[in-house]
N, C-alpha and C positions, 0 to 999 in steps of 0.2 A: 598734404598728400595730394598728388595730381594724377589724373588718368588721362591718357591721350593715345592716339594711334597715328602712325605714319604709313604711307604706301611704300612698298618696296619697289625698286626700279625693275621694270620688266626687261631692261637691257642686259641685266646680269643675273640670270636665273640660278647660277651656281653659287652666288654670294648674297649676303643680306646687305643690300645697299639701299640707302634712302637719301632724300634731299634734306639739307639743313641750311642755315644761314649764319655767317660769322658777322659779329659786330665790327664795323670799321670805325675806329676812334677818330680818324682824320675827318670823316664826313658825318660823324655822330648818327649813323643809321646802319641797319643791317644791309649787307651787300647781296649780290646775286647768289643764287643757290650754289652750294658746294656738296659734292657727293660724300656721304659718310658710309664707311664700311663697318658693320658691327663685327668686331674682331674678338670672338669669344675665347681665343687662345692667348690673348695679350693681357699682361698686367696693366699696361698703361695706354692712354690715348697718345696717338702720334700724329704729327702734322709735318708736311714738308717745310723745311726751314724758310724757304722763300715766301711762304704764305703768312708768316708771323708779323712782319712789319705793318703797323697800323691796326692789327687785329689782336695783338698780344704784346707781352713784355717778357724779355729774356731775364732770367733770375741770376745769371752769372754762376750757375751750378750745372754740372754735367753728370752723366752716368753712361756706362758702357752699354751698348745695345747691338742687336743684330736684327735689322728690319729691311726687307725688300732688297736683299743682296748687299746692303751696307753693314759693315761691322766697324764699330768705333765709338767715339764719344757723341752723345746727343746733348744738346742744350736743353735744360728744363725751362719751360716758359709757362706763363699764365695767360690764357686767352680771355679777352674781356668778357664776351658773351657768345654763347652758341644757342641758336634757336632751333629747336626740333619740334615740328608741329606747332602747337600753341604754347609750349613750355620753353622758357628762357633759362638756360643754365649760366650762372655767373661765375667768373674767375675759375675756369676749368684748367687744371694743370695738365700739360701735354709735353711730350718730348718733341723738340724741333730737330728733325733729322734730314740731312741732305741726301736722301736715298734716290736711286734711279728706278725707272720702270713705269708701268702703266698706272700705278696708284699715286703718282706725284701730286695730282690735283685732288686727292681724297684726304679725308680725316679718317684715321683708323681708331675707332672708338673702343677703348679697353675697359678692363674691370674697375679702374678707378672711378669710372662713371657708372657702368652697368651694375656694380655691386649695390648701388642705391636704388635699383629698380627691381620690380618683379615684372618680367616680360615674357610674352609668348609670340612666336613667329608662326604665321599661318601662310603656307604656300598656296593653299586653296583660295584664300581671300586676297593673297599677295599683300599682307599687312603685318605690321609689327605693333602689337598692343602692349602698352607700357603703363604700369602704375609706379609712380615715384614714391618709394616707401623706404625711408631712411632707417637703418639699423640703429640700435641704441648708441653705438660709438659715434656715429656721424651726425645724429640729430642735434647734438649740442654745439656743433660747429656752425659759425655764421655762414660759411660757404662750404657746403658738404662736398663739392667737387674739387676742392682745393687741396688735394693731396695726390701722391703717386706711390707706387710700390718700388722698393729696391729690387735688385736681382734675386733676392731670396724670398720675395713676397711679403716683406715687412713694410708697414706704412711709414712713409716719410711725409710729414705734414708741413705745409707752407703757410701757416696761419699768421706768421709775423710780417708778411708783406701787405701792409695796410695803406700804402700810398695809393695814388690813383692808377692802379694797375688796370 
């Protein structure tokens, strides 16, 4: 169990946005910061498809989505690592979506990640306080962020991808 906090971006007071870093496998280090939008209404984490190369692996599986004006198939990918504050999340499953709009350079962080957290948002302190606390179902998984939800909210696990994702 980990406790950590991140500062919310003062640029977007109407949204819960904070900085994180994606692991770049080509350079074997975390890249520059990327904005993360805490999307409390989304089952799954989403990332623009153009951000995946070098930072994750496509799984050759798709699912139907509606994100940012885009309606169609999204590729399911596994991001190598996502660093939020001092916590590194490994093998995070996300939907790689070719959507348009102002959030193209953001990660939309969905319930497949946040269901593993107890968190509180403070607009007064402009912080997101998080306790990583796995429920019984996920604590037995080697990588608890390595699943997503189908369109009916059922868990789809991707534990079988043990190559160098």
